C-alpha positions as CSV (number, residue, x, y, z in Angstrom):
1,X,0.0,0.0,0.0
2,X,2.8,2.4,0.9
3,X,4.4,1.9,-2.5
4,X,1.1,2.5,-4.4
5,X,0.5,5.7,-2.4
6,X,3.9,7.1,-3.3
7,X,3.3,6.0,-6.9
8,X,0.0,7.9,-6.9
9,X,1.6,11.0,-5.4
10,X,4.4,10.9,-7.9
11,X,2.0,10.5,-10.9
12,X,-0.2,13.4,-9.7
13,X,2.9,15.7,-9.3
14,X,4.4,14.6,-12.7
15,X,1.1,15.2,-14.4
16,X,0.8,18.7,-12.9
17,X,4.4,19.5,-13.9
18,X,3.7,18.4,-17.5
19,X,0.6,20.6,-17.6
20,X,2.4,23.8,-16.8
21,X,5.9,23.4,-18.3
22,X,7.0,27.0,-18.9
23,X,8.6,26.2,-22.3
24,X,5.2,25.0,-23.6
25,X,3.5,28.3,-22.7
26,X,2.4,30.5,-25.5
27,X,0.5,32.8,-23.0
28,X,0.4,33.0,-19.3
29,X,-2.9,34.2,-17.7
30,X,-3.2,35.4,-14.1
31,X,-6.6,35.2,-12.2
32,X,-7.0,39.0,-12.7
33,X,-6.5,38.5,-16.5
34,X,-9.2,35.9,-16.5
35,X,-11.6,37.9,-14.5
36,X,-11.0,41.0,-16.7
37,X,-11.6,39.0,-19.9
38,X,-14.9,37.6,-18.5
39,X,-16.1,41.2,-18.0
40,X,-16.0,44.3,-15.8
41,X,-17.4,43.5,-12.4
42,X,-17.1,39.7,-12.7
43,X,-15.5,38.1,-9.7
44,X,-13.8,34.7,-9.6
45,X,-13.2,33.0,-6.2
46,X,-11.1,29.8,-5.9
47,X,-13.0,26.8,-4.6
48,X,-11.1,24.0,-2.8
49,X,-12.2,20.5,-2.0
50,X,-10.4,17.2,-1.4
51,X,-7.0,18.8,-0.9
52,X,-6.9,20.7,-4.1
53,X,-8.5,23.4,-6.1
54,X,-11.7,22.4,-7.9
55,X,-12.2,25.6,-9.8
56,X,-13.3,29.2,-9.5
57,X,-16.8,30.3,-8.5
58,X,-18.2,33.0,-10.9
59,X,-20.0,36.0,-9.4
60,X,-21.7,39.0,-11.0
61,X,-22.2,37.0,-14.2
62,X,-24.9,39.4,-15.5
63,X,-22.2,42.0,-16.1
64,X,-20.5,39.7,-18.6
65,X,-21.6,39.5,-22.2
66,X,-19.9,36.1,-22.8
67,X,-21.4,34.5,-19.6
68,X,-24.8,36.0,-20.1
69,X,-24.9,34.9,-23.8
70,X,-23.8,31.4,-22.8
71,X,-26.6,31.3,-20.1
72,X,-24.0,30.7,-17.3
73,X,-25.9,31.1,-14.0
74,X,-24.6,33.0,-11.0
75,X,-22.3,30.9,-8.8
76,X,-21.3,28.4,-11.5
77,X,-17.9,26.7,-11.2
78,X,-15.3,27.3,-13.9
79,X,-13.0,24.2,-13.8
80,X,-10.6,24.8,-16.7
81,X,-8.9,27.7,-18.5
82,X,-7.0,26.9,-21.7
83,X,-7.8,23.3,-21.1
84,X,-5.8,23.3,-17.9
85,X,-7.6,22.1,-14.8
86,X,-7.8,24.4,-11.8
87,X,-5.9,21.9,-9.6
88,X,-2.9,22.1,-12.0
89,X,-3.1,25.9,-12.0
90,X,-3.0,25.9,-8.2
91,X,0.0,23.5,-8.0
92,X,1.8,25.8,-10.5
93,X,1.4,28.8,-8.3
94,X,-1.9,30.3,-9.6
95,X,-1.1,31.3,-13.2
96,X,-2.5,29.5,-16.2
97,X,0.0,28.3,-18.7
98,X,-1.8,28.2,-22.1
99,X,-0.3,25.9,-24.7
100,X,-2.0,27.9,-27.4
101,X,-1.9,31.7,-28.1
102,X,-4.4,33.2,-25.7
103,X,-3.6,36.9,-26.4
104,X,-7.0,37.4,-28.1
105,X,-9.2,34.6,-26.7
106,X,-9.1,31.6,-24.6
107,X,-11.3,28.6,-23.8
108,X,-12.9,28.1,-20.4
109,X,-14.9,25.2,-19.1
110,X,-17.8,25.9,-16.7
111,X,-20.0,23.3,-14.8
112,X,-23.6,24.1,-15.4
113,X,-26.2,21.9,-13.8
114,X,-23.5,19.1,-13.4
115,X,-22.5,19.3,-17.1
116,X,-19.4,20.8,-18.6
117,X,-19.9,23.7,-21.0
118,X,-17.0,25.2,-23.0
119,X,-17.0,28.9,-23.8
120,X,-14.7,31.1,-25.8
121,X,-13.7,34.2,-23.9
122,X,-12.6,37.2,-26.0
123,X,-9.8,39.4,-24.5
124,X,-9.7,43.1,-24.9
125,X,-6.9,44.3,-27.1
126,X,-4.9,47.5,-26.6
127,X,-6.5,49.4,-29.6
128,X,-10.1,49.2,-28.4
C-alpha cells in the first residue's frame, strides 16, 4: 500500500508538472487577467475540495456578455482555463500556462447543472 500511495503522489505531481511546463507556454494568464476578460465586475473566487482546487466560482455574471450569452448562471464553477484544470493551476502557483496563443481569446470550461460547457472568452486588445 505504501508503494502505491507514493506512486500515486508521484504521478499526480508529474502530471501537474507536465501541464504547466514554462517552455510549452504560449501565453500566461493570471486570475486578474481571466476575471477582466470575463467582463468588468465579474469576480472569480477559488474553490477548494479534497485537498486541491476544484475551480473558480463565478459571481456577478450578468455584467459579462460572454457569460450571459452562454446562459451561465450566478455561482457556476469554472473548472478549466485553456484546457488546464484548476488543480494544476493551483499546483503551479496560480497562473495558467496556455499551450495555445491566448492573447486574443481563450477557452474556459464551466460546470452548469452538473454538465461541462466550454465557452470562448474574447480578451480586450490595446486598440479598443
